[in-house]
TORKOL-4160 file (C-alpha; in steps of 0.2 Angstrom, whole numbers, padded with zeros to 4 digits, m for minus):
372
<pt num="1" X="0194" Y="0260" Z="m0099"/>
<pt num="2" X="0183" Y="0245" Z="m0103"/>
<pt num="3" X="0174" Y="0246" Z="m0120"/>
<pt num="4" X="0157" Y="0238" Z="m0122"/>
<pt num="5" X="0138" Y="0242" Z="m0125"/>
<pt num="6" X="0126" Y="0251" Z="m0114"/>
<pt num="7" X="0107" Y="0248" Z="m0114"/>
<pt num="8" X="0097" Y="0261" Z="m0104"/>
<pt num="9" X="0083" Y="0248" Z="m0099"/>
<pt num="10" X="0069" Y="0258" Z="m0108"/>
<pt num="11" X="0073" Y="0253" Z="m0126"/>
<pt num="12" X="0082" Y="0240" Z="m0135"/>
<pt num="13" X="0094" Y="0252" Z="m0143"/>
<pt num="14" X="0112" Y="0250" Z="m0138"/>
<pt num="15" X="0126" Y="0263" Z="m0137"/>
<pt num="16" X="0145" Y="0259" Z="m0139"/>
<pt num="17" X="0153" Y="0267" Z="m0123"/>
<pt num="18" X="0169" Y="0266" Z="m0112"/>
<pt num="19" X="0167" Y="0263" Z="m0094"/>
<pt num="20" X="0179" Y="0270" Z="m0081"/>
<pt num="21" X="0181" Y="0268" Z="m0063"/>
<pt num="22" X="0189" Y="0278" Z="m0049"/>
<pt num="23" X="0199" Y="0272" Z="m0033"/>
<pt num="24" X="0185" Y="0279" Z="m0022"/>
<pt num="25" X="0173" Y="0266" Z="m0030"/>
<pt num="26" X="0163" Y="0277" Z="m0042"/>
<pt num="27" X="0159" Y="0270" Z="m0060"/>
<pt num="28" X="0154" Y="0281" Z="m0075"/>
<pt num="29" X="0154" Y="0282" Z="m0094"/>
<pt num="30" X="0164" Y="0294" Z="m0105"/>
<pt num="31" X="0151" Y="0295" Z="m0118"/>
<pt num="32" X="0135" Y="0297" Z="m0107"/>
<pt num="33" X="0129" Y="0312" Z="m0098"/>
<pt num="34" X="0124" Y="0302" Z="m0082"/>
<pt num="35" X="0129" Y="0303" Z="m0064"/>
<pt num="36" X="0143" Y="0292" Z="m0058"/>
<pt num="37" X="0137" Y="0276" Z="m0048"/>
<pt num="38" X="0144" Y="0268" Z="m0033"/>
<pt num="39" X="0152" Y="0251" Z="m0037"/>
<pt num="40" X="0143" Y="0243" Z="m0023"/>
<pt num="41" X="0127" Y="0247" Z="m0031"/>
<pt num="42" X="0131" Y="0237" Z="m0047"/>
<pt num="43" X="0127" Y="0219" Z="m0049"/>
<pt num="44" X="0141" Y="0210" Z="m0059"/>
<pt num="45" X="0138" Y="0193" Z="m0067"/>
<pt num="46" X="0151" Y="0179" Z="m0064"/>
<pt num="47" X="0164" Y="0175" Z="m0076"/>
<pt num="48" X="0159" Y="0159" Z="m0086"/>
<pt num="49" X="0172" Y="0155" Z="m0099"/>
<pt num="50" X="0173" Y="0168" Z="m0112"/>
<pt num="51" X="0155" Y="0173" Z="m0112"/>
<pt num="52" X="0150" Y="0192" Z="m0111"/>
<pt num="53" X="0150" Y="0200" Z="m0093"/>
<pt num="54" X="0135" Y="0210" Z="m0088"/>
<pt num="55" X="0134" Y="0225" Z="m0076"/>
<pt num="56" X="0117" Y="0228" Z="m0070"/>
<pt num="57" X="0113" Y="0246" Z="m0063"/>
<pt num="58" X="0099" Y="0251" Z="m0051"/>
<pt num="59" X="0089" Y="0260" Z="m0063"/>
<pt num="60" X="0088" Y="0245" Z="m0075"/>
<pt num="61" X="0102" Y="0250" Z="m0087"/>
<pt num="62" X="0115" Y="0237" Z="m0092"/>
<pt num="63" X="0132" Y="0237" Z="m0098"/>
<pt num="64" X="0139" Y="0222" Z="m0108"/>
<pt num="65" X="0157" Y="0218" Z="m0112"/>
<pt num="66" X="0168" Y="0204" Z="m0118"/>
<pt num="67" X="0183" Y="0212" Z="m0109"/>
<pt num="68" X="0183" Y="0199" Z="m0095"/>
<pt num="69" X="0201" Y="0203" Z="m0089"/>
<pt num="70" X="0197" Y="0221" Z="m0086"/>
<pt num="71" X="0181" Y="0218" Z="m0077"/>
<pt num="72" X="0191" Y="0206" Z="m0066"/>
<pt num="73" X="0204" Y="0219" Z="m0063"/>
<pt num="74" X="0191" Y="0232" Z="m0058"/>
<pt num="75" X="0182" Y="0220" Z="m0046"/>
<pt num="76" X="0199" Y="0215" Z="m0038"/>
<pt num="77" X="0203" Y="0233" Z="m0035"/>
<pt num="78" X="0186" Y="0239" Z="m0029"/>
<pt num="79" X="0178" Y="0224" Z="m0021"/>
<pt num="80" X="0183" Y="0214" Z="m0006"/>
<pt num="81" X="0175" Y="0197" Z="m0012"/>
<pt num="82" X="0186" Y="0181" Z="m0010"/>
<pt num="83" X="0173" Y="0171" Z="m0020"/>
<pt num="84" X="0174" Y="0182" Z="m0035"/>
<pt num="85" X="0179" Y="0172" Z="m0051"/>
<pt num="86" X="0177" Y="0156" Z="m0042"/>
<pt num="87" X="0166" Y="0148" Z="m0055"/>
<pt num="88" X="0179" Y="0153" Z="m0069"/>
<pt num="89" X="0194" Y="0146" Z="m0059"/>
<pt num="90" X="0185" Y="0130" Z="m0056"/>
<pt num="91" X="0180" Y="0127" Z="m0074"/>
<pt num="92" X="0197" Y="0131" Z="m0079"/>
<pt num="93" X="0205" Y="0117" Z="m0068"/>
<pt num="94" X="0205" Y="0101" Z="m0078"/>
<pt num="95" X="0207" Y="0090" Z="m0063"/>
<pt num="96" X="0192" Y="0098" Z="m0055"/>
<pt num="97" X="0181" Y="0096" Z="m0071"/>
<pt num="98" X="0186" Y="0078" Z="m0072"/>
<pt num="99" X="0182" Y="0075" Z="m0054"/>
<pt num="100" X="0165" Y="0083" Z="m0056"/>
<pt num="101" X="0161" Y="0073" Z="m0071"/>
<pt num="102" X="0166" Y="0057" Z="m0062"/>
<pt num="103" X="0156" Y="0062" Z="m0047"/>
<pt num="104" X="0141" Y="0065" Z="m0057"/>
<pt num="105" X="0142" Y="0049" Z="m0066"/>
<pt num="106" X="0145" Y="0039" Z="m0050"/>
<pt num="107" X="0131" Y="0048" Z="m0041"/>
<pt num="108" X="0119" Y="0046" Z="m0056"/>
<pt num="109" X="0122" Y="0027" Z="m0057"/>
<pt num="110" X="0120" Y="0024" Z="m0038"/>
<pt num="111" X="0104" Y="0035" Z="m0038"/>
<pt num="112" X="0097" Y="0025" Z="m0053"/>
<pt num="113" X="0102" Y="0008" Z="m0047"/>
<pt num="114" X="0098" Y="0010" Z="m0029"/>
<pt num="115" X="0090" Y="0026" Z="m0024"/>
<pt num="116" X="0075" Y="0026" Z="m0036"/>
<pt num="117" X="0070" Y="0008" Z="m0033"/>
<pt num="118" X="0072" Y="0011" Z="m0014"/>
<pt num="119" X="0061" Y="0026" Z="m0013"/>
<pt num="120" X="0049" Y="0019" Z="m0026"/>
<pt num="121" X="0046" Y="0004" Z="m0015"/>
<pt num="122" X="0042" Y="0015" Z="0000"/>
<pt num="123" X="0031" Y="0027" Z="m0010"/>
<pt num="124" X="0021" Y="0012" Z="m0018"/>
<pt num="125" X="0018" Y="0004" Z="m0001"/>
<pt num="126" X="0012" Y="0021" Z="0006"/>
<pt num="127" X="0000" Y="0026" Z="m0008"/>
<pt num="128" X="m0018" Y="0021" Z="m0006"/>
<pt num="129" X="m0027" Y="0009" Z="m0017"/>
<pt num="130" X="m0036" Y="0023" Z="m0026"/>
<pt num="131" X="m0019" Y="0029" Z="m0032"/>
<pt num="132" X="m0015" Y="0013" Z="m0040"/>
<pt num="133" X="m0032" Y="0013" Z="m0048"/>
<pt num="134" X="m0029" Y="0030" Z="m0055"/>
<pt num="135" X="m0012" Y="0026" Z="m0062"/>
<pt num="136" X="m0018" Y="0011" Z="m0071"/>
<pt num="137" X="m0032" Y="0020" Z="m0080"/>
<pt num="138" X="m0031" Y="0019" Z="m0098"/>
<pt num="139" X="m0015" Y="0008" Z="m0098"/>
<pt num="140" X="m0024" Y="m0007" Z="m0105"/>
<pt num="141" X="m0033" Y="0003" Z="m0118"/>
<pt num="142" X="m0016" Y="0010" Z="m0124"/>
<pt num="143" X="m0009" Y="m0008" Z="m0125"/>
<pt num="144" X="m0024" Y="m0014" Z="m0135"/>
<pt num="145" X="m0021" Y="m0001" Z="m0148"/>
<pt num="146" X="m0003" Y="m0005" Z="m0150"/>
<pt num="147" X="m0001" Y="m0024" Z="m0146"/>
<pt num="148" X="m0017" Y="m0034" Z="m0143"/>
<pt num="149" X="m0032" Y="m0040" Z="m0152"/>
<pt num="150" X="m0048" Y="m0047" Z="m0144"/>
<pt num="151" X="m0046" Y="m0064" Z="m0136"/>
<pt num="152" X="m0052" Y="m0079" Z="m0146"/>
<pt num="153" X="m0055" Y="m0090" Z="m0131"/>
<pt num="154" X="m0073" Y="m0096" Z="m0130"/>
<pt num="155" X="m0084" Y="m0087" Z="m0117"/>
<pt num="156" X="m0085" Y="m0104" Z="m0108"/>
<pt num="157" X="m0066" Y="m0105" Z="m0107"/>
<pt num="158" X="m0064" Y="m0087" Z="m0100"/>
<pt num="159" X="m0077" Y="m0090" Z="m0087"/>
<pt num="160" X="m0069" Y="m0106" Z="m0081"/>
<pt num="161" X="m0052" Y="m0098" Z="m0080"/>
<pt num="162" X="m0060" Y="m0082" Z="m0071"/>
<pt num="163" X="m0068" Y="m0094" Z="m0058"/>
<pt num="164" X="m0051" Y="m0102" Z="m0055"/>
<pt num="165" X="m0044" Y="m0084" Z="m0053"/>
<pt num="166" X="m0058" Y="m0079" Z="m0041"/>
<pt num="167" X="m0055" Y="m0095" Z="m0031"/>
<pt num="168" X="m0037" Y="m0090" Z="m0028"/>
<pt num="169" X="m0043" Y="m0072" Z="m0022"/>
<pt num="170" X="m0054" Y="m0079" Z="m0008"/>
<pt num="171" X="m0038" Y="m0083" Z="0002"/>
<pt num="172" X="m0029" Y="m0066" Z="m0002"/>
<pt num="173" X="m0033" Y="m0050" Z="0008"/>
<pt num="174" X="m0034" Y="m0034" Z="m0001"/>
<pt num="175" X="m0038" Y="m0042" Z="m0018"/>
<pt num="176" X="m0055" Y="m0034" Z="m0021"/>
<pt num="177" X="m0049" Y="m0024" Z="m0036"/>
<pt num="178" X="m0040" Y="m0038" Z="m0044"/>
<pt num="179" X="m0047" Y="m0044" Z="m0061"/>
<pt num="180" X="m0042" Y="m0056" Z="m0075"/>
<pt num="181" X="m0043" Y="m0051" Z="m0093"/>
<pt num="182" X="m0039" Y="m0061" Z="m0109"/>
<pt num="183" X="m0031" Y="m0054" Z="m0125"/>
<pt num="184" X="m0024" Y="m0062" Z="m0141"/>
<pt num="185" X="m0005" Y="m0058" Z="m0139"/>
<pt num="186" X="0000" Y="m0057" Z="m0158"/>
<pt num="187" X="0018" Y="m0051" Z="m0158"/>
<pt num="188" X="0019" Y="m0052" Z="m0139"/>
<pt num="189" X="0014" Y="m0071" Z="m0140"/>
<pt num="190" X="0014" Y="m0081" Z="m0124"/>
<pt num="191" X="0014" Y="m0068" Z="m0109"/>
<pt num="192" X="0005" Y="m0063" Z="m0094"/>
<pt num="193" X="0007" Y="m0046" Z="m0084"/>
<pt num="194" X="0000" Y="m0036" Z="m0070"/>
<pt num="195" X="m0005" Y="m0018" Z="m0071"/>
<pt num="196" X="m0005" Y="m0005" Z="m0057"/>
<pt num="197" X="m0024" Y="m0005" Z="m0056"/>
<pt num="198" X="m0025" Y="m0024" Z="m0051"/>
<pt num="199" X="m0029" Y="m0030" Z="m0069"/>
<pt num="200" X="m0019" Y="m0046" Z="m0074"/>
<pt num="201" X="m0019" Y="m0050" Z="m0093"/>
<pt num="202" X="m0016" Y="m0067" Z="m0100"/>
<pt num="203" X="m0013" Y="m0069" Z="m0118"/>
<pt num="204" X="m0022" Y="m0083" Z="m0128"/>
<pt num="205" X="m0005" Y="m0090" Z="m0133"/>
<pt num="206" X="0000" Y="m0093" Z="m0114"/>
<pt num="207" X="m0017" Y="m0101" Z="m0110"/>
<pt num="208" X="m0014" Y="m0113" Z="m0125"/>
<pt num="209" X="0003" Y="m0119" Z="m0118"/>
<pt num="210" X="m0005" Y="m0127" Z="m0103"/>
<pt num="211" X="m0010" Y="m0145" Z="m0103"/>
<pt num="212" X="m0019" Y="m0143" Z="m0086"/>
<pt num="213" X="m0027" Y="m0128" Z="m0078"/>
<pt num="214" X="m0016" Y="m0131" Z="m0063"/>
<pt num="215" X="m0001" Y="m0124" Z="m0074"/>
<pt num="216" X="m0011" Y="m0108" Z="m0078"/>
<pt num="217" X="m0015" Y="m0106" Z="m0059"/>
<pt num="218" X="0004" Y="m0106" Z="m0055"/>
<pt num="219" X="0006" Y="m0091" Z="m0067"/>
<pt num="220" X="m0009" Y="m0083" Z="m0060"/>
<pt num="221" X="m0001" Y="m0084" Z="m0043"/>
<pt num="222" X="0015" Y="m0077" Z="m0049"/>
<pt num="223" X="0006" Y="m0062" Z="m0057"/>
<pt num="224" X="m0004" Y="m0059" Z="m0041"/>
<pt num="225" X="0013" Y="m0059" Z="m0032"/>
<pt num="226" X="0017" Y="m0044" Z="m0043"/>
<pt num="227" X="0001" Y="m0035" Z="m0037"/>
<pt num="228" X="0003" Y="m0039" Z="m0019"/>
<pt num="229" X="0021" Y="m0032" Z="m0019"/>
<pt num="230" X="0015" Y="m0017" Z="m0029"/>
<pt num="231" X="0028" Y="m0021" Z="m0043"/>
<pt num="232" X="0018" Y="m0013" Z="m0057"/>
<pt num="233" X="0016" Y="0003" Z="m0047"/>
<pt num="234" X="0034" Y="0003" Z="m0041"/>
<pt num="235" X="0040" Y="0001" Z="m0059"/>
<pt num="236" X="0029" Y="0015" Z="m0065"/>
<pt num="237" X="0035" Y="0026" Z="m0051"/>
<pt num="238" X="0053" Y="0021" Z="m0056"/>
<pt num="239" X="0051" Y="0025" Z="m0074"/>
<pt num="240" X="0043" Y="0042" Z="m0070"/>
<pt num="241" X="0057" Y="0046" Z="m0058"/>
<pt num="242" X="0070" Y="0041" Z="m0071"/>
<pt num="243" X="0062" Y="0053" Z="m0083"/>
<pt num="244" X="0062" Y="0067" Z="m0070"/>
<pt num="245" X="0081" Y="0063" Z="m0066"/>
<pt num="246" X="0085" Y="0064" Z="m0085"/>
<pt num="247" X="0076" Y="0080" Z="m0087"/>
<pt num="248" X="0085" Y="0088" Z="m0072"/>
<pt num="249" X="0102" Y="0082" Z="m0077"/>
<pt num="250" X="0101" Y="0086" Z="m0096"/>
<pt num="251" X="0087" Y="0098" Z="m0097"/>
<pt num="252" X="0080" Y="0087" Z="m0111"/>
<pt num="253" X="0061" Y="0087" Z="m0109"/>
<pt num="254" X="0058" Y="0076" Z="m0125"/>
<pt num="255" X="0069" Y="0062" Z="m0119"/>
<pt num="256" X="0060" Y="0062" Z="m0102"/>
<pt num="257" X="0043" Y="0062" Z="m0111"/>
<pt num="258" X="0049" Y="0047" Z="m0122"/>
<pt num="259" X="0053" Y="0037" Z="m0106"/>
<pt num="260" X="0036" Y="0041" Z="m0098"/>
<pt num="261" X="0027" Y="0036" Z="m0114"/>
<pt num="262" X="0037" Y="0019" Z="m0114"/>
<pt num="263" X="0029" Y="0014" Z="m0098"/>
<pt num="264" X="0015" Y="0003" Z="m0106"/>
<pt num="265" X="0028" Y="m0005" Z="m0117"/>
<pt num="266" X="0039" Y="m0009" Z="m0101"/>
<pt num="267" X="0024" Y="m0017" Z="m0092"/>
<pt num="268" X="0018" Y="m0027" Z="m0107"/>
<pt num="269" X="0036" Y="m0034" Z="m0109"/>
<pt num="270" X="0037" Y="m0038" Z="m0090"/>
<pt num="271" X="0051" Y="m0027" Z="m0088"/>
<pt num="272" X="0052" Y="m0030" Z="m0069"/>
<pt num="273" X="0069" Y="m0031" Z="m0060"/>
<pt num="274" X="0077" Y="m0047" Z="m0054"/>
<pt num="275" X="0072" Y="m0043" Z="m0036"/>
<pt num="276" X="0054" Y="m0040" Z="m0041"/>
<pt num="277" X="0053" Y="m0057" Z="m0051"/>
<pt num="278" X="0061" Y="m0066" Z="m0036"/>
<pt num="279" X="0048" Y="m0058" Z="m0024"/>
<pt num="280" X="0034" Y="m0063" Z="m0035"/>
<pt num="281" X="0041" Y="m0081" Z="m0036"/>
<pt num="282" X="0042" Y="m0081" Z="m0017"/>
<pt num="283" X="0025" Y="m0076" Z="m0015"/>
<pt num="284" X="0018" Y="m0089" Z="m0027"/>
<pt num="285" X="0028" Y="m0103" Z="m0020"/>
<pt num="286" X="0023" Y="m0099" Z="m0002"/>
<pt num="287" X="0005" Y="m0099" Z="m0007"/>
<pt num="288" X="0006" Y="m0115" Z="m0016"/>
<pt num="289" X="0015" Y="m0124" Z="m0002"/>
<pt num="290" X="0002" Y="m0117" Z="0010"/>
<pt num="291" X="m0013" Y="m0122" Z="0000"/>
<pt num="292" X="m0006" Y="m0139" Z="m0006"/>
<pt num="293" X="m0004" Y="m0134" Z="m0024"/>
<pt num="294" X="0010" Y="m0143" Z="m0033"/>
<pt num="295" X="0024" Y="m0130" Z="m0037"/>
<pt num="296" X="0031" Y="m0141" Z="m0051"/>
<pt num="297" X="0017" Y="m0133" Z="m0062"/>
<pt num="298" X="0026" Y="m0117" Z="m0062"/>
<pt num="299" X="0042" Y="m0124" Z="m0067"/>
<pt num="300" X="0033" Y="m0134" Z="m0081"/>
<pt num="301" X="0026" Y="m0117" Z="m0087"/>
<pt num="302" X="0042" Y="m0109" Z="m0086"/>
<pt num="303" X="0050" Y="m0122" Z="m0098"/>
<pt num="304" X="0035" Y="m0120" Z="m0110"/>
<pt num="305" X="0036" Y="m0102" Z="m0110"/>
<pt num="306" X="0055" Y="m0103" Z="m0114"/>
<pt num="307" X="0052" Y="m0116" Z="m0127"/>
<pt num="308" X="0038" Y="m0107" Z="m0135"/>
<pt num="309" X="0050" Y="m0094" Z="m0142"/>
<pt num="310" X="0060" Y="m0108" Z="m0152"/>
<pt num="311" X="0058" Y="m0107" Z="m0171"/>
<pt num="312" X="0053" Y="m0126" Z="m0171"/>
<pt num="313" X="0038" Y="m0122" Z="m0160"/>
<pt num="314" X="0033" Y="m0108" Z="m0172"/>
<pt num="315" X="0034" Y="m0119" Z="m0187"/>
<pt num="316" X="0025" Y="m0133" Z="m0178"/>
<pt num="317" X="0010" Y="m0122" Z="m0174"/>
<pt num="318" X="0009" Y="m0115" Z="m0191"/>
<pt num="319" X="0008" Y="m0132" Z="m0198"/>
<pt num="320" X="m0007" Y="m0137" Z="m0187"/>
<pt num="321" X="m0017" Y="m0121" Z="m0189"/>
<pt num="322" X="m0035" Y="m0125" Z="m0193"/>
<pt num="323" X="m0032" Y="m0144" Z="m0192"/>
<pt num="324" X="m0043" Y="m0156" Z="m0183"/>
<pt num="325" X="m0039" Y="m0159" Z="m0164"/>
<pt num="326" X="m0029" Y="m0143" Z="m0165"/>
<pt num="327" X="m0028" Y="m0142" Z="m0146"/>
<pt num="328" X="m0021" Y="m0159" Z="m0144"/>
<pt num="329" X="m0008" Y="m0156" Z="m0158"/>
<pt num="330" X="m0003" Y="m0139" Z="m0150"/>
<pt num="331" X="0001" Y="m0147" Z="m0133"/>
<pt num="332" X="0012" Y="m0160" Z="m0143"/>
<pt num="333" X="0020" Y="m0145" Z="m0152"/>
<pt num="334" X="0025" Y="m0137" Z="m0135"/>
<pt num="335" X="0030" Y="m0153" Z="m0127"/>
<pt num="336" X="0042" Y="m0157" Z="m0142"/>
<pt num="337" X="0049" Y="m0140" Z="m0141"/>
<pt num="338" X="0052" Y="m0142" Z="m0122"/>
<pt num="339" X="0062" Y="m0158" Z="m0125"/>
<pt num="340" X="0072" Y="m0150" Z="m0139"/>
<pt num="341" X="0076" Y="m0136" Z="m0128"/>
<pt num="342" X="0082" Y="m0148" Z="m0114"/>
<pt num="343" X="0093" Y="m0157" Z="m0127"/>
<pt num="344" X="0101" Y="m0142" Z="m0133"/>
<pt num="345" X="0104" Y="m0136" Z="m0115"/>
<pt num="346" X="0099" Y="m0118" Z="m0119"/>
<pt num="347" X="0089" Y="m0114" Z="m0103"/>
<pt num="348" X="0101" Y="m0100" Z="m0099"/>
<pt num="349" X="0101" Y="m0093" Z="m0116"/>
<pt num="350" X="0092" Y="m0076" Z="m0113"/>
<pt num="351" X="0093" Y="m0072" Z="m0131"/>
<pt num="352" X="0079" Y="m0084" Z="m0135"/>
<pt num="353" X="0066" Y="m0073" Z="m0128"/>
<pt num="354" X="0064" Y="m0055" Z="m0123"/>
<pt num="355" X="0052" Y="m0061" Z="m0109"/>
<pt num="356" X="0067" Y="m0067" Z="m0099"/>
<pt num="357" X="0079" Y="m0053" Z="m0103"/>
<pt num="358" X="0077" Y="m0044" Z="m0086"/>
<pt num="359" X="0072" Y="m0059" Z="m0076"/>
<pt num="360" X="0083" Y="m0070" Z="m0065"/>
<pt num="361" X="0090" Y="m0086" Z="m0073"/>
<pt num="362" X="0076" Y="m0097" Z="m0079"/>
<pt num="363" X="0085" Y="m0112" Z="m0073"/>
<pt num="364" X="0087" Y="m0105" Z="m0055"/>
<pt num="365" X="0068" Y="m0101" Z="m0055"/>
<pt num="366" X="0063" Y="m0118" Z="m0060"/>
<pt num="367" X="0074" Y="m0126" Z="m0048"/>
<pt num="368" X="0065" Y="m0117" Z="m0033"/>
<pt num="369" X="0049" Y="m0124" Z="m0038"/>
<pt num="370" X="0055" Y="m0142" Z="m0041"/>
<pt num="371" X="0049" Y="m0154" Z="m0027"/>
<pt num="372" X="0064" Y="m0163" Z="m0020"/>
């Protein structure tokens, strides 16, 4: 006899009953006035740990019991199923459990490290331009609410820089949707980044680091390189894919949602992979050499970007705020910070600024652009 609860499938009421079975394969209940049922017509749930077992009958009725051992004994006598109880046996084998956990961890790491970037690149290259435009809609608006303020650059200065940018685009195929925007960086400070829809954003703080427009052009080319290699789109697809992977593995929708909503933060903080940064550097370097633009300008701006995160530079800029000839004094502030940075030999100190946290070594990048 197997004790348990019987549900008739018509109401939620349950009845405590005792199930019996015969050698000829018939199953019945002592306390119920119902016909015996063939064992082969009953659907029995697999054994998982010590959870209840369920016997589902053709008429919708269900029998529930915690007597897993008796159910196993009944199945062994009446059924010819070599796979019965396999799940319970496997979960009880510690070596198998450890092997499974290790396999999942290794597979997950390989998939995130190599699988997601690989197919994200393929997808980004196959998608039409309209897809990039759609995915980029509203991203800058979201960033404006959380990070930026309206640019304080004069309209004349913005037009000058836009003209330089458009001049670069004349030599670049497929750049009709590329556009330049300016924002006051605030806590983001000196930075530039590219969005999936072809928008490149420069902060005022970055513009003010440059002593010559040729230095700004070098950063423009780097960001154009990100667009030409679909890096923003690839990064967005990767983040979305990671969110889906987390949801499938853990079943946690909230964590997946937080990853997706963090995409604008990832883009504004230039969270591209080292491979992406190297690709963008290569594109800009090839363009400079082809069009006789001095690559040293990019190395100079890299030095300034790194130095702009030094506390000495911040103090210097606060001291000259609102003073006469502020532009000239600001250039002196950044040049002094660059010299100090070299003296302290901290080019490789990634803790100085978040901008370089996911980038290749800044020194290696600078060396690529130094004319021998």
